[in-house]
C-alpha positions in Angstrom: -125.3 39.6 123.3 -121.6 39.9 123.0 -119.6 41.8 120.4 -121.3 43.6 117.5 -125.1 43.6 117.6 -126.9 41.2 115.1 -128.2 43.2 112.2 -131.7 42.5 111.0 -133.8 43.8 108.2 -137.6 43.7 108.7 -139.6 44.0 105.5 -143.1 45.2 106.3 -144.3 48.1 108.6 -147.6 46.6 109.6 -148.5 45.8 113.2 -146.7 42.5 113.4 -143.6 43.5 111.5 -143.3 46.6 113.7 -143.9 44.7 116.9 -141.4 42.0 116.0 -138.9 44.7 115.1 -139.4 46.0 118.7 -138.7 42.5 120.1 -135.5 42.2 118.1 -134.3 45.6 119.2 -135.2 44.8 122.9 -133.1 41.6 122.5 -130.1 43.8 121.4 -130.3 43.6 117.6 -129.8 46.5 115.3 -133.0 46.6 113.2 -133.8 48.4 109.9 -137.5 48.4 109.1 -138.5 48.7 105.5 -141.8 50.2 104.3 -143.2 51.7 101.1 -144.5 55.0 102.5 -142.0 57.8 103.2 -144.2 59.5 105.7 -144.4 56.3 107.8 -140.7 55.8 107.8 -140.2 59.4 108.7 -142.6 59.0 111.7 -140.7 56.0 112.9 -137.4 57.8 112.7 -138.5 61.1 114.2 -141.3 60.3 116.6 -140.3 56.7 117.5 -143.9 55.6 116.6 -145.8 53.8 113.9 -149.0 55.9 114.2 -150.9 53.9 111.5 -150.5 50.4 113.0 -149.4 50.7 116.6 -150.5 54.1 117.8 -149.4 55.0 121.3 -146.5 52.6 121.3 -143.0 54.0 121.6 -140.4 52.2 119.5 -137.0 51.5 120.9 -133.9 53.3 119.7 -132.6 50.1 118.0 -135.3 50.4 115.3 -135.0 52.7 112.4 -137.0 52.8 109.1 -136.3 53.3 105.5 -138.0 53.1 102.1 -134.9 51.7 100.5 -134.9 47.9 100.4 -131.2 47.7 99.8 -130.6 49.7 103.0 -132.8 47.3 105.0 -131.1 44.2 103.5 -127.5 45.5 103.9 -125.4 43.3 106.2 -128.5 41.6 107.7 -127.9 38.2 109.4 -131.7 37.8 109.4 -134.1 39.1 106.7 -137.6 39.1 108.2 -140.5 39.0 105.8 -143.7 40.5 107.2 -145.8 41.3 104.1 -149.3 39.9 103.2 -148.9 36.3 102.1 -150.3 36.8 98.6 -147.8 39.6 97.9 -144.7 37.6 99.0 -143.7 36.2 95.6 -143.8 39.6 93.8 -142.1 41.5 96.6 -139.4 39.0 97.2 -138.7 38.7 93.5 -137.8 42.4 93.6 -135.7 42.1 96.7 -133.9 38.8 96.1 -130.9 40.4 94.4 -130.4 42.8 97.3 -130.2 40.2 100.1 -127.0 39.9 102.1 -125.1 36.7 101.2 -125.8 34.1 103.9 -128.7 35.9 105.4 -131.4 33.7 106.9 -134.9 34.5 105.6 -137.5 34.5 108.4 -141.2 34.3 107.6 -143.7 36.0 109.9 -146.5 35.3 107.3 -149.3 32.9 108.0 -150.9 31.9 104.7 -150.8 29.5 101.7 -150.2 30.9 98.2 -153.2 30.9 95.9 -152.8 28.9 92.8 -149.7 27.0 93.8 -150.9 26.0 97.3 -147.3 26.5 98.5 -146.4 27.4 102.0 -144.5 30.6 102.6 -141.2 28.9 103.2 -141.6 27.1 99.9 -142.2 30.3 98.1 -139.1 31.9 99.8 -136.9 29.0 98.8 -138.1 29.1 95.2 -137.9 32.9 94.7 -134.7 33.6 96.6 -133.0 30.4 95.4 -132.0 29.3 98.9 -132.1 25.9 100.7 -134.3 25.0 103.7 -131.4 25.6 106.0 -131.6 29.3 105.2 -135.3 29.7 105.8 -137.0 30.0 109.2 -140.5 30.6 110.3 -141.9 32.2 113.5 -145.4 31.2 114.7 -147.4 31.1 117.8 -150.0 33.1 119.8 -148.5 36.5 118.8 -151.2 39.2 118.8 -149.1 42.2 117.8 -150.6 44.8 120.0 -150.0 42.7 123.2 -146.4 42.1 122.2 -145.9 45.8 121.4 -147.1 46.5 125.0 -144.5 44.0 126.2 -147.0 41.6 127.7 -145.5 38.1 128.3 -145.8 35.8 125.3 -144.2 32.6 123.9 -143.6 31.6 120.3 -141.9 29.0 118.1 -138.9 29.6 115.7 -138.7 26.7 113.3 -136.0 25.8 110.8 -134.9 22.5 109.3 -131.4 23.4 110.6 -131.7 23.3 114.4 -128.5 25.5 114.8 -130.1 28.2 112.7 -133.3 28.0 114.8 -131.2 28.4 118.0 -129.4 31.4 116.5 -132.7 33.1 115.7 -134.0 32.1 119.2 -131.2 34.0 120.8 -131.7 37.0 118.5 -135.4 37.5 119.7 -135.3 36.3 123.3 -136.4 39.0 125.7 -137.8 39.1 129.3 -141.3 39.2 127.8 -140.9 37.2 124.6 -139.9 33.5 125.0 -139.2 31.7 121.8 -138.9 27.9 121.6 -137.2 26.0 118.8 -138.6 23.4 116.4 -137.5 21.7 113.2 -141.0 21.0 112.0 -141.4 23.9 109.6 -144.3 22.3 107.8 -146.3 21.8 111.0 -145.6 25.3 112.3 -146.6 26.9 109.0 -149.8 24.9 108.6 -150.8 25.7 112.2 -150.4 29.4 111.5 -152.3 29.3 108.2 -155.2 27.1 109.1 -155.9 28.8 112.4 -156.9 31.9 110.4 -159.6 30.0 108.6 -160.9 28.5 111.9 -160.9 32.0 113.4 -163.1 33.1 110.6 -165.5 30.3 111.5 -165.5 31.2 115.2 -166.0 34.8 114.4 -169.0 34.0 112.2 -170.4 31.9 115.1 -169.9 34.9 117.4 -171.6 37.2 114.9 -174.6 34.9 114.8 -174.9 35.0 118.5 -173.9 31.4 119.1 -172.4 30.4 122.4 -169.3 28.9 124.0 -170.1 25.3 123.2 -170.2 26.1 119.6 -166.9 28.0 119.7 -165.2 25.3 121.7 -166.4 22.7 119.2 -165.2 24.7 116.2 -161.8 25.3 117.8 -161.4 21.6 118.7 -162.6 20.2 115.3 -160.5 22.9 113.6 -157.4 21.6 115.3 -158.4 18.1 114.2 -158.6 19.3 110.6 -155.3 21.0 110.8 -153.6 17.9 112.3 -155.0 15.6 109.6 -153.6 17.8 106.9 -150.3 18.2 108.7 -149.9 14.4 109.1 -150.7 13.9 105.4 -147.9 16.4 104.6 -145.3 14.8 106.9 -145.6 17.2 109.9 -145.2 16.1 113.5 -148.5 15.7 115.4 -146.9 17.2 118.5 -146.5 20.5 116.8 -150.3 21.0 116.6 -150.6 20.5 120.4 -148.0 23.2 121.0 -147.7 27.0 120.6 -147.8 27.0 116.8 -150.9 24.8 116.9 -153.3 25.0 119.8 -151.6 28.1 121.3 -152.0 30.2 118.1 -155.5 28.8 117.5 -156.8 29.7 120.9 -155.4 33.3 120.8 -156.7 34.0 117.3 -160.2 32.5 117.9 -160.8 34.2 121.2 -159.3 37.7 120.9 -161.0 40.9 119.6 -157.5 41.9 118.5 -157.6 39.1 115.9 -158.3 40.4 112.4 -159.7 37.1 111.1 -162.1 36.7 114.1 -163.3 40.3 113.7 -163.8 39.7 109.9 -165.8 36.6 110.6 -167.9 38.3 113.3 -169.0 41.0 110.7 -169.9 38.3 108.2 -171.9 36.5 110.9 -173.8 39.7 111.7 -175.0 39.8 108.1 -172.5 42.1 106.4 -171.5 41.1 102.8 -167.9 40.2 101.9 -167.5 43.6 100.2 -168.9 45.5 103.2 -166.6 43.6 105.6 -163.5 44.2 103.4 -164.4 47.9 103.3 -164.3 48.3 107.1 -161.2 46.0 107.6 -158.1 48.1 107.8 -155.5 45.3 107.8 -155.1 42.0 106.0 -157.2 39.1 107.3 -155.1 36.4 105.8 -157.7 33.7 106.2 -160.1 35.4 103.7 -157.8 34.4 100.8 -156.0 31.5 102.3 -159.1 29.5 103.1 -159.3 28.8 99.3 -155.6 27.8 99.1 -155.9 25.7 102.3 -158.8 23.8 100.8 -156.9 23.4 97.6 -154.0 22.0 99.6 -156.3 19.6 101.4 -157.8 18.3 98.2 -154.3 17.7 96.7 -153.5 15.5 99.7 -156.9 13.8 99.8 -157.8 15.2 103.3 -161.3 16.1 104.3 -161.6 19.6 105.9 -165.4 20.3 106.3 -164.9 23.4 108.4 -162.6 24.9 105.8 -165.1 24.0 103.1 -167.8 25.7 105.1 -165.8 28.9 105.5 -165.0 29.0 101.8 -168.7 28.6 101.1 -169.7 31.5 103.3 -166.9 33.9 102.4 -166.5 33.2 98.6 -169.7 31.4 97.4 -172.4 33.4 99.1 -173.6 30.5 101.4 -175.7 32.0 104.2 -174.1 31.3 107.6 -177.3 29.8 109.0 -177.5 27.3 106.1 -173.8 26.5 106.4 -174.2 25.6 110.1 -177.2 23.3 109.3 -175.2 21.6 106.6 -172.2 21.2 108.9 -174.3 19.7 111.7 -176.1 17.3 109.3 -172.8 15.6 108.2 -172.7 11.8 108.8 -171.7 11.0 112.4 -168.4 9.2 112.9 -165.8 8.3 115.5 -163.9 11.3 116.9 -160.3 10.3 116.0 -160.8 9.3 112.3 
C-alpha cells in the first residue's frame, strides 16, 4: 500500500478476530485489537501472542491490543466486529458513539439474531445508524488456526457498494489470503450462518459412527436448504455455489478445527447439551443460531428439515437416532424442489 497505512480496529480477541488482525497487519494495515481482559491485551503487546486462543502463533508487529474501545476505534477506516453473534447488539450499542466518522463496519460474525431473526449486517445498520454502503461482511472457508499459520485460503468480502468491497479487499489481500468481492451481502451472510447448523448435523452423524455417504448427503441437502432460504430472501443462487456457500460448508463440516462440528460430534456420542457446553471453550454459533435460522425460514415460508432436526436434537431433547429415522421417513420428492 502507498502512503499512510490503513488503520483498522478489530473488536474481539477470539481466534478468528486475532487471526484476521494478523491478515490485516500482513497486508500492511495498522491494527488495534480490542479485548475485555487486560491480561490478554498485555500478552499481545509484550509477548506478541494470544495464548488463550492461538497458542504458539507469533503476531506481527502491526498488531497491538487495548482494553479501551475508544482507542481501537480512533481513526479506523475499517471497524471489524468479531464478537459472538448474540452479543453484537449490546456490544455495538456501547461502542457506536466511539466509531470514527465514515468508518466501514465489517462483520466477521456468522449467525442470525435470536428473537428478531436479523442478519448481522441488519443489526449493525440498526444499532450504528449507518446505511448498507457502510457495512461489509467477510465469509468463506476461514478456519482461524489454519489462517494464523498462514496456510493458503480464499474468502469473500461483500458489500452493497462494490467500491467499498474492493477497498476492503485491498486491505486484507496477502500472499496467503485471497479475498474475492461480492455485492450479495444477504447470500454471503446466510451461507455463513446456516453452514454452522449443517456442521452440527454432520458432527452428530460423525458422533453416531455414520459414514461418508451420510455426511455427503447432509452437506448437499444442507446446501439445498440454504439456497432455498437465500432465494426466498432475494440472494443470488451463485453465491451458494461459491466460497461463502459450498466452500465454507465443506470446511466447517469436515474439519476437526470446526467448533460446530466438534459440538455436534459430542452430542452424537451421547453427551447432553449441558455436558457439551461445559467442554466447549469457544462459541459454537450454530447452537443458538439454529433456532433463529428456523425462525427466519418460517417467516419466509421455506422448509428446512435438516435445521428442524438440529433444533430438535439440540434444544428439544430429541434423541439423534430417532431424529435420523424421522428425517429418512420424510415423503420422497424430486431433488430440485
